[in-house]
C-alpha positions, 0 to 999 in steps of 0.5 A: 440494566442491560448493556447497550449493543455496540454500533457495528461498522463494516470495512470492505476492500478489494485490491483491483478494479476487476474485483467486486465488493458485492460479497463483502458488502452482503456479508457485512450487512447480514452481520448487522453493520449499520455503515460500511466503508468500502474501497478498491485499493492494494493491501500494501498501500498504506494511504487508504482514504475510506479506511482513514474515514472509518477510523475518524468515524469510530468512537469508543465502544464501536465494533468494526467488522471486516471480512479481511485486512484483519491484522493491518487495521486491528492496531489502529482500531484499538487506539480509538478504544473500539472493537474489531470483529472478523467475519472470516476469522470468528476467533478474531474478536477484540471485544472478548479477552480470548479474542484479544489474546489470539489477535496479539499472538497472530500480530506477533507472528505476522510481524515475524513473517514480515521481518523474514520477508524483508531479510530475504528480499534484501539478500535477494537484492544484494545478490542480484546487484552483485550479478549486475542486475539494475533496478528501477526504471530503464533510462529514457535515453541510450548512451548513443542518444545522449552523445548525439544530444551533446553534439547537437547542443555543442553545435548551437542547438537549444536543449529544448529543441534537442529534447523535443527531437528525442521525444523527452522532457527538457529536464530528462535531457538535462538529467541524462547529460548530467548523469553521463558527465558523472559517469565519465 
């Protein structure tokens, strides 16, 4: 008795609005994918709605075919007992024992690289902070503006009016005033 062909499902992603999915879409259709889930989202972004829909759609025996994002979604697909096949990396095919072994090896290498990047980034942040570099958004109000706002409020001007005068939200003004009090 002949084994039924698995249902091929495609996943295509580009990172920016300026990029197009046309090449990936064509490659996935040519590979025999019956359904292709597509989205424009950063690779670093964990919350990808189309990827989530695809994972919900998977059933045991299905094979997800991708042109990229291989290691990121391989583990999630394996949890559903579906297979993964990459068009760009022919060695990456979790429907074969050799493909599973190679993918496991590369997943380990990718995890190792992520931990090295994390260590270097952390060390860089510590060094930058030691040199006085400030991280995050710049303050909405300067020290002079905060001092002026405090004078206006002490002169019986309502905080909402002062915030409007300075072009910030009232909550921003309160945070700046509280932060300036804490630094004193």
